[in-house]
Backbone as CSV, one residue per row, in Angstrom:
resi,resn,N_x,N_y,N_z,CA_x,CA_y,CA_z,C_x,C_y,C_z
1,MET,136.096,110.063,92.090,135.423,110.851,93.124,136.320,111.700,93.869
2,GLU,135.953,112.829,94.107,136.717,113.748,94.913,136.368,113.743,96.370
3,HIS,137.327,113.908,97.385,137.066,113.922,98.744,137.464,115.108,99.273
4,LEU,136.748,115.664,100.163,137.059,116.875,100.987,137.174,116.389,102.407
5,PHE,138.381,116.564,103.002,138.395,116.007,104.383,138.113,117.169,105.305
6,ALA,137.217,116.908,106.342,136.740,117.739,107.341,136.868,116.989,108.623
7,GLY,138.050,116.722,109.053,138.451,115.939,110.292,137.866,116.546,111.445
8,TRP,137.721,117.921,111.529,137.371,118.676,112.712,135.865,118.265,113.064
9,ARG,135.082,117.806,112.075,133.801,117.265,112.429,133.584,115.951,113.092
10,ALA,134.655,115.176,113.172,134.737,113.820,113.827,134.180,113.886,115.203
11,GLN,134.504,114.815,116.068,134.098,114.826,117.334,132.544,115.083,117.370
12,PHE,131.922,115.818,116.482,130.585,116.161,116.509,129.855,114.913,116.055
13,VAL,130.288,114.305,114.923,129.583,113.003,114.523,129.657,111.971,115.571
14,ALA,130.789,111.746,116.256,130.885,110.764,117.341,130.161,111.245,118.527
15,GLY,129.650,112.326,118.705,128.951,112.677,119.757,129.853,113.086,121.039
16,GLU,131.025,113.293,120.848,131.999,113.616,121.719,131.926,115.131,122.208
17,ASP,132.032,115.401,123.447,132.138,116.813,123.934,130.866,117.631,123.631
18,ARG,129.772,117.030,123.392,128.413,117.666,123.150,127.886,118.100,124.430
19,PRO,127.468,119.350,124.677,126.790,119.622,125.870,125.509,118.997,126.040
20,VAL,125.040,118.803,127.265,123.799,118.302,127.481,122.809,119.568,127.702
21,GLY,121.821,119.587,127.074,120.874,120.833,127.141,121.267,121.773,126.144
22,CYS,121.058,123.114,126.524,121.379,124.216,125.593,122.788,124.598,125.442
23,VAL,123.331,124.449,124.259,124.713,124.804,123.946,125.211,126.113,124.466
24,PHE,124.334,127.082,124.149,124.678,128.460,124.516,124.683,128.629,126.025
25,CYS,123.726,128.017,126.834,123.808,128.078,128.170,125.075,127.427,128.749
26,THR,125.487,126.315,128.140,126.732,125.661,128.499,127.928,126.554,128.431
27,ILE,127.994,127.240,127.224,129.157,128.063,126.851,128.998,129.358,127.826
28,GLY,127.926,129.903,127.991,127.723,130.901,128.839,128.226,130.665,130.291
29,ALA,127.969,129.517,130.750,128.365,128.979,132.108,129.798,128.662,132.374
30,GLU,130.582,128.592,131.240,131.998,128.105,131.367,132.943,129.043,130.778
31,PRO,133.178,130.124,131.449,134.126,131.107,130.897,135.501,130.608,131.071
32,ASP,135.782,129.621,131.824,137.208,129.146,131.870,137.443,128.217,130.602
33,ARG,136.548,127.945,129.824,136.653,127.033,128.611,136.524,127.884,127.313
34,ASP,136.746,129.241,127.398,136.493,130.030,126.260,137.315,129.656,124.955
35,ASP,138.477,129.269,125.107,139.336,128.767,124.092,138.654,127.566,123.467
36,VAL,138.150,126.689,124.203,137.507,125.352,123.869,136.240,125.790,122.967
37,HIS,135.558,126.639,123.493,134.193,126.982,122.922,134.298,128.111,121.931
38,TYR,135.494,128.583,121.584,135.806,129.689,120.652,135.023,130.994,120.874
39,VAL,135.097,131.429,122.173,134.498,132.576,122.654,135.431,133.680,122.390
40,ILE,134.970,134.804,121.709,135.897,135.867,121.387,135.891,136.824,122.571
41,ALA,134.679,137.116,123.040,134.538,138.245,123.979,133.369,138.018,124.925
42,ARG,133.411,138.504,126.090,132.238,138.434,127.003,131.926,139.705,127.706
43,GLY,130.615,140.057,127.958,130.196,141.087,128.635,129.512,140.771,129.946
44,ASP,128.673,141.643,130.390,127.889,141.349,131.645,126.790,140.514,131.362
45,SER,126.121,140.657,130.181,124.977,139.882,129.956,125.055,139.110,128.576
46,CYS,126.106,139.166,127.869,126.126,138.409,126.595,127.728,138.116,126.198
47,PHE,127.799,137.219,125.257,129.093,136.815,124.712,129.176,136.621,123.263
48,VAL,130.350,136.652,122.714,130.479,136.500,121.218,131.102,135.254,121.080
49,VAL,130.651,134.394,120.107,131.275,132.995,119.939,131.348,132.828,118.494
50,LEU,132.290,132.021,117.933,132.352,131.673,116.601,131.365,130.564,116.227
51,ASN,130.850,130.431,115.079,129.875,129.446,114.734,130.737,128.250,114.381
52,LEU,130.287,126.998,114.987,131.170,125.770,114.799,131.003,125.409,113.367
53,TYR,129.933,125.762,112.717,129.727,125.253,111.250,129.463,126.567,110.484
54,PRO,130.580,127.309,110.251,130.398,128.587,109.594,130.183,128.508,108.181
55,TYR,129.460,129.602,107.655,129.419,129.834,106.322,130.511,130.329,105.564
56,THR,131.134,131.147,106.343,132.607,131.767,105.874,133.441,131.856,107.071
57,SER,134.611,132.058,106.876,135.660,132.236,108.023,135.253,133.564,108.676
58,GLY,135.250,133.502,110.039,134.823,134.642,110.804,133.361,134.696,111.118
59,HIS,132.508,133.741,110.851,131.099,133.632,111.062,130.955,133.638,112.603
60,LEU,130.406,134.585,113.261,130.197,134.626,114.676,128.750,134.866,115.109
61,MET,128.588,134.729,116.335,127.316,135.049,116.880,127.342,135.808,118.149
62,VAL,126.387,136.796,118.501,126.335,137.491,119.632,125.086,136.809,120.392
63,VAL,125.456,136.304,121.608,124.521,135.460,122.363,124.209,135.973,123.777
64,PRO,122.968,136.153,124.211,122.737,136.511,125.515,123.052,135.353,126.484
65,ASN,123.463,135.841,127.728,123.713,134.720,128.772,122.360,134.010,129.160
66,ALA,121.216,134.933,129.028,119.935,134.489,129.627,119.382,133.466,128.542
67,HIS,118.730,132.539,128.848,118.063,131.547,127.989,116.643,132.148,127.602
68,VAL,116.699,132.916,126.504,115.612,133.606,126.055,115.313,133.018,124.558
69,GLY,114.121,132.788,124.399,113.685,132.244,123.107,113.133,133.229,122.083
70,ASP,112.908,134.419,122.417,112.364,135.463,121.394,112.738,136.846,121.906
71,LEU,112.413,137.750,121.057,112.799,139.179,121.348,112.139,139.667,122.490
72,ALA,110.956,139.306,122.903,110.147,139.804,124.059,110.973,139.577,125.399
73,GLY,111.820,138.582,125.437,112.641,138.280,126.475,113.912,139.094,126.742
74,LEU,114.219,140.064,125.685,115.422,140.811,125.788,114.972,142.165,126.409
75,ASN,115.409,142.328,127.737,115.065,143.637,128.322,115.991,144.794,127.864
76,GLY,115.855,145.927,128.261,116.589,147.058,127.774,118.056,146.946,127.989
77,VAL,118.613,146.672,129.122,119.981,146.540,129.413,120.677,145.443,128.548
78,LEU,120.042,144.177,128.436,120.513,143.122,127.658,120.482,143.450,126.211
79,ALA,119.373,144.008,125.685,119.265,144.480,124.275,120.452,145.507,123.892
80,GLU,120.690,146.379,124.828,121.635,147.461,124.733,123.044,146.830,124.462
81,GLU,123.416,145.966,125.517,124.691,145.324,125.481,124.879,144.438,124.216
82,MET,123.789,143.792,123.768,123.895,143.001,122.508,124.290,143.915,121.419
83,LEU,123.535,145.030,121.271,123.738,145.930,120.221,125.196,146.461,120.186
84,VAL,125.736,146.795,121.389,127.128,147.297,121.468,128.107,146.108,120.989
85,PHE,127.809,144.832,121.376,128.635,143.665,120.887,128.437,143.436,119.375
86,ILE,127.235,143.728,118.892,127.043,143.456,117.390,127.963,144.633,116.684
87,ARG,128.015,145.756,117.146,128.883,146.818,116.651,130.319,146.353,116.770
88,ALA,130.670,145.980,117.930,132.088,145.576,118.062,132.444,144.382,117.198
89,ALA,131.625,143.341,117.102,131.920,142.233,116.201,131.931,142.747,114.833
90,HIS,131.211,143.642,114.359,131.283,144.293,112.972,132.597,144.833,112.753
91,ASP,133.093,145.703,113.730,134.335,146.334,113.652,135.465,145.413,113.520
92,ALA,135.465,144.293,114.466,136.419,143.366,114.478,136.507,142.554,113.119
93,LEU,135.289,142.251,112.595,135.287,141.493,111.220,135.860,142.371,110.206
94,ARG,135.498,143.654,110.185,136.099,144.480,109.174,137.576,144.537,109.255
95,ALA,138.089,144.744,110.420,139.491,144.899,110.630,140.286,143.586,110.281
96,ALA,139.685,142.542,110.750,140.415,141.201,110.570,140.281,140.594,109.267
97,TYR,139.117,140.801,108.479,138.915,139.969,107.215,138.691,140.970,106.092
98,HIS,138.490,142.271,106.218,138.137,143.241,105.190,137.155,142.662,104.271
99,PRO,135.979,142.379,104.696,134.891,141.860,103.851,134.374,142.909,103.076
100,GLU,133.663,142.518,101.985,132.943,143.521,101.068,131.571,143.870,101.684
101,GLY,131.118,143.000,102.558,129.879,143.216,103.217,129.736,142.179,104.352
102,ILE,128.641,142.513,105.342,128.576,141.611,106.346,127.016,141.455,106.519
103,ASN,126.659,140.172,106.576,125.240,139.774,106.828,124.999,139.819,108.411
104,VAL,124.019,140.541,108.941,123.667,140.522,110.332,122.254,140.050,110.460
105,GLY,121.975,138.929,111.164,120.620,138.578,111.249,120.329,137.575,112.330
106,MET,118.920,137.471,112.464,118.537,136.474,113.592,117.457,135.434,112.827
107,ASN,117.477,134.270,113.087,116.387,133.439,112.870,115.586,133.000,113.974
108,LEU,114.447,133.534,114.075,113.575,133.343,115.270,112.584,132.303,115.130
109,GLY,112.736,131.232,115.654,111.953,129.925,115.505,112.540,128.920,114.417
110,ARG,112.094,127.727,114.607,112.515,126.673,113.782,112.136,126.872,112.427
111,ALA,110.937,127.383,112.181,110.431,127.572,110.852,111.161,128.689,110.183
112,ALA,111.781,129.561,110.846,112.653,130.607,110.216,114.028,130.215,110.004
113,GLY,114.366,128.934,110.304,115.730,128.504,110.045,116.628,128.496,111.307
114,ALA,116.054,128.697,112.506,116.871,128.632,113.655,117.371,127.271,114.011
115,GLY,118.683,127.078,114.122,119.226,125.764,114.502,119.117,125.593,116.005
116,ILE,119.151,126.686,116.791,118.937,126.588,118.064,117.896,127.604,118.440
117,ALA,116.706,127.247,118.263,115.497,128.094,118.259,115.171,128.669,119.756
118,GLU,115.522,127.859,120.678,115.168,128.185,122.025,116.154,129.255,122.787
119,HIS,117.082,129.651,122.028,118.034,130.666,122.588,118.450,131.661,121.608
120,VAL,117.862,132.833,121.757,118.069,133.869,120.753,119.564,134.112,120.516
121,HIS,119.922,134.460,119.239,121.335,134.847,119.011,121.391,135.520,117.637
122,VAL,122.398,136.370,117.398,122.523,137.177,116.240,123.767,136.726,115.514
123,HIS,123.556,136.390,114.212,124.699,136.056,113.330,125.288,137.185,112.740
124,LEU,126.625,137.173,112.610,127.315,138.172,111.737,128.246,137.298,110.804
125,VAL,128.043,137.400,109.490,128.694,136.676,108.448,129.312,137.565,107.477
126,PRO,130.720,137.633,107.729,131.496,138.379,106.630,131.206,137.850,105.147
127,ARG,131.122,138.755,104.169,130.859,138.277,102.805,131.608,138.972,101.794
128,TRP,131.991,138.408,100.716,132.716,138.939,99.648,131.981,138.493,98.295
129,SER,132.206,139.304,97.303,131.546,139.001,96.045,132.079,137.747,95.407
130,GLY,131.141,136.747,95.095,131.524,135.537,94.563,131.843,134.428,95.652
131,ASP,131.533,134.733,96.945,131.984,133.732,97.922,131.082,132.402,97.926
132,ALA,129.898,132.566,97.491,128.934,131.458,97.258,129.402,130.668,95.857
133,ASN,130.625,130.042,95.883,130.921,129.539,94.607,130.360,128.168,94.338
134,PHE,130.878,127.523,93.279,130.295,126.215,92.939,130.191,125.086,93.944
135,MET,131.277,125.147,94.885,131.195,124.183,96.009,129.996,124.310,96.837
136,SER,129.635,125.510,97.282,128.433,125.743,98.087,127.166,125.547,97.128
137,THR,127.220,126.081,96.010,126.066,125.985,95.100,125.604,124.561,94.650
138,LEU,126.619,123.860,94.225,126.378,122.531,93.580,126.673,121.320,94.530
139,ALA,127.608,121.406,95.383,127.980,120.446,96.243,127.631,120.492,97.619
140,GLU,126.969,121.517,97.976,126.588,121.883,99.354,127.742,121.719,100.339
141,THR,128.837,122.182,99.930,130.008,122.042,100.709,130.710,123.428,100.796
142,ARG,131.148,123.743,102.013,131.904,124.963,102.199,133.392,124.757,102.204
143,VAL,134.157,125.642,101.685,135.614,125.631,101.727,136.128,126.778,102.654
144,LEU,136.662,126.546,103.799,137.161,127.561,104.651,138.650,127.632,104.689
145,PRO,139.210,128.725,104.388,140.699,128.937,104.296,141.431,128.829,105.579
146,GLU,140.781,128.782,106.751,141.500,128.798,108.021,140.708,127.970,109.012
147,THR,141.403,127.566,110.239,140.682,126.847,111.145,139.988,127.767,112.123
148,LEU,139.123,127.208,112.912,138.378,128.007,113.858,139.322,128.713,114.894
149,SER,140.390,127.948,115.275,141.445,128.495,116.168,142.084,129.665,115.602
150,ASP,142.419,129.771,114.289,142.925,130.940,113.618,142.015,132.018,113.650
151,SER,140.686,131.712,113.334,139.747,132.780,113.361,139.527,133.346,114.702
152,LEU,139.594,132.599,115.801,139.503,133.031,117.151,140.518,133.968,117.499
153,MET,141.859,133.615,117.123,142.949,134.551,117.496,142.871,135.821,116.633
154,LYS,142.569,135.764,115.443,142.432,136.915,114.558,141.351,137.894,115.013
155,LEU,140.221,137.405,115.472,139.208,138.257,115.859,139.322,138.700,117.288
156,ARG,139.933,137.976,118.199,140.434,138.460,119.527,141.432,139.664,119.468
157,THR,142.322,139.465,118.418,143.355,140.577,118.239,142.696,141.812,117.754
158,HIS,141.640,141.741,116.832,140.954,142.923,116.422,139.800,143.431,117.182
159,TRP,139.529,142.777,118.367,138.388,143.064,119.098,138.526,144.477,119.780
160,PRO,137.569,145.424,119.524,137.832,146.742,119.955,137.729,146.847,121.505
161,ALA,138.659,147.688,121.974,138.559,147.978,123.566,137.349,148.643,123.868
162,ARG,136.788,148.178,125.095,135.499,148.715,125.594,135.820,149.702,126.685
């Protein structure tokens, strides 16, 4: 039997350091803990954070500070800044990872696959031909070539100036 060590998940499994309530609201309210939460950048009304359980290295999310559960709650100013951050995240991912493509999307509601349905967020996932290899397809396991801390530093380095 083969074993794939994922020690970084131990804190999650043990329930350590889990925020009470909405994880995105907690991250949004703690700018002094950006390194701990893997926040890449912040704006006036949204922030960019790495996904703790990424599909690929560099999988990130653009998240509004406001606890909004659907698109109807995104006013013009917030929606505009989110789009600016989606574009900046796209540019940073291309510069840092040189992907062959990038998935950009939202899962609105639990039935649509949202893991955190009560707080809208946009995923950006860098992709390469063949990145869904046998490990993902057969073993439901992802192999990531770098730590989240390495991804954080790489993306901060390539984050475009505003």
